[in-house]
Legacy VTK file of the C-alpha trace (Angstrom):
# vtk DataFile Version 3.0
C-alpha trace
ASCII
DATASET POLYDATA
POINTS 92 float
101.860 100.839 75.371
98.595 98.907 75.130
98.969 97.561 78.669
99.709 101.072 79.963
96.634 102.411 78.184
94.472 99.648 79.667
95.784 100.278 83.190
95.227 104.008 82.785
91.649 103.392 81.642
91.050 101.208 84.723
92.299 104.014 86.953
89.794 106.401 85.410
86.932 104.216 86.645
88.424 103.017 89.948
91.008 104.523 92.269
93.120 101.422 92.861
94.746 99.003 90.449
96.946 96.101 91.493
99.375 94.703 88.933
99.944 91.050 89.761
101.357 88.099 87.883
104.089 85.517 87.727
107.717 86.493 88.135
109.364 87.719 84.955
106.183 88.661 83.088
106.949 92.386 82.849
104.847 93.785 85.700
107.579 96.124 86.896
108.352 97.306 83.366
104.723 98.176 82.664
104.452 100.093 85.927
107.883 101.778 86.097
108.373 102.550 82.404
104.771 103.017 81.328
102.093 103.725 83.896
103.965 105.833 86.470
105.465 108.238 83.885
102.035 108.557 82.243
100.408 109.410 85.570
103.121 111.863 86.561
102.732 113.583 83.190
98.984 114.059 83.665
98.314 117.802 83.723
94.633 117.430 84.647
94.979 115.313 87.773
97.563 114.825 90.525
98.063 111.089 91.083
99.305 109.513 94.303
101.587 106.610 93.384
102.494 104.028 96.014
104.824 101.251 94.919
105.834 98.211 96.919
107.392 94.804 96.651
105.337 92.460 98.807
107.005 90.136 101.278
105.673 86.851 102.657
102.634 88.745 104.024
101.554 90.743 100.946
98.437 92.315 102.443
100.452 93.557 105.398
102.978 94.977 102.911
100.164 96.780 101.109
98.665 98.108 104.354
102.101 99.292 105.500
102.748 101.090 102.192
99.385 102.830 102.308
99.752 103.774 105.937
103.279 105.067 105.397
101.682 108.064 103.703
99.829 108.840 106.940
102.632 108.060 109.379
103.506 111.664 110.154
100.038 112.117 111.612
100.269 109.201 114.015
102.509 108.166 116.867
104.801 105.173 116.174
102.990 102.883 118.632
99.731 103.542 116.858
101.183 102.783 113.404
101.803 99.069 114.072
98.263 98.699 115.406
96.834 100.423 112.334
98.860 98.207 109.958
97.437 95.101 111.608
93.932 96.570 111.461
94.144 97.557 107.788
95.689 94.218 106.785
92.826 92.461 108.555
90.299 94.595 106.696
91.955 93.751 103.374
91.529 90.058 104.170
87.755 90.417 104.570
LINES 1 93
92 0 1 2 3 4 5 6 7 8 9 10 11 12 13 14 15 16 17 18 19 20 21 22 23 24 25 26 27 28 29 30 31 32 33 34 35 36 37 38 39 40 41 42 43 44 45 46 47 48 49 50 51 52 53 54 55 56 57 58 59 60 61 62 63 64 65 66 67 68 69 70 71 72 73 74 75 76 77 78 79 80 81 82 83 84 85 86 87 88 89 90 91
């Protein structure tokens, strides 16, 4: 619960929190069993939750997950170009 509380406090001051760490350290448990249910139960604010498992190009995975939310607004050809652009921006 303490980790969930800390993550929730971070989200109050910034709109993005990445949970990273070595394999087997409980990242998924903290997010799936703690943080996400807490955010979905928030009656004061509607939270947008985007979850992903990064592949060998983690910033591209992140860009793709974020852009997936906007995909309906764009043509398919444009989506690949935007993923590359956003991933490049994340690298800066």
